[in-house]
C-alpha positions in Angstrom: -2.7 -39.9 45.3 -3.8 -37.0 43.1 -7.1 -37.1 41.3 -6.9 -37.8 37.5 -7.5 -34.8 35.3 -10.8 -34.2 33.6 -11.6 -34.7 30.3 -9.8 -32.1 27.7 -12.0 -29.2 26.8 -13.8 -29.3 23.4 -11.9 -28.0 20.2 -14.3 -26.6 17.7 -17.8 -27.8 17.6 -20.5 -26.0 19.2 -19.5 -25.7 22.9 -19.8 -22.5 24.6 -16.0 -22.3 25.6 -14.8 -23.3 22.3 -16.6 -20.5 20.5 -14.5 -17.8 22.6 -17.3 -15.2 22.5 -16.9 -11.9 24.1 -19.1 -10.9 27.0 -19.4 -7.5 25.7 -20.4 -8.5 22.1 -23.3 -6.4 20.7 -22.9 -3.4 23.0 -23.4 0.0 21.5 -20.3 2.0 20.4 -19.2 4.9 22.6 -17.8 8.3 21.3 -14.3 7.0 23.0 -14.7 4.1 20.3 -15.5 6.7 17.6 -12.4 8.8 18.3 -10.2 5.9 19.0 -11.4 4.8 15.4 -10.5 8.2 13.9 -7.0 8.2 15.7 -6.2 4.6 14.4 -7.0 5.6 10.9 -4.8 8.8 11.1 -2.0 6.7 12.3 -2.6 4.1 9.4 -2.5 6.9 7.2 0.7 8.5 8.3 2.2 5.0 8.4 1.2 4.6 4.7 2.8 8.1 3.6 6.2 7.3 5.5 6.3 3.8 3.9 6.4 5.4 0.6 8.9 8.1 1.5 11.1 5.5 2.9 10.6 3.3 -0.3 11.7 6.3 -2.5 14.7 6.9 -0.3 15.6 3.3 -0.5 15.5 3.4 -4.3 17.6 6.5 -4.5 20.3 5.0 -2.5 20.0 1.6 -4.5 20.7 3.5 -7.6 23.6 5.3 -5.9 25.1 2.1 -4.7 24.7 0.3 -8.0 26.7 3.0 -9.9 29.5 2.7 -7.3 29.5 -1.1 -7.6 29.4 -0.8 -11.3 32.4 1.4 -11.5 34.3 -1.0 -9.0 33.5 -4.1 -11.3 34.7 -1.9 -14.3 38.0 -1.1 -12.5 40.9 -3.4 -14.0 
């Protein structure tokens, strides 16, 4: 017969496993971390710019479709 399972791990509270702390917390940042941060910031800036370009295009298409649908509704 199998042994019964032990008690469940603590949820919340102050148990070490429940805190889910990183072993590397508090370490010094390296130049690799610095440059990866710059790269991530550049990607976010590029994403921000392309978002607004696509938003403008969608507005242009929406206005055109609105004109076409308006003429279709007005047709007898």
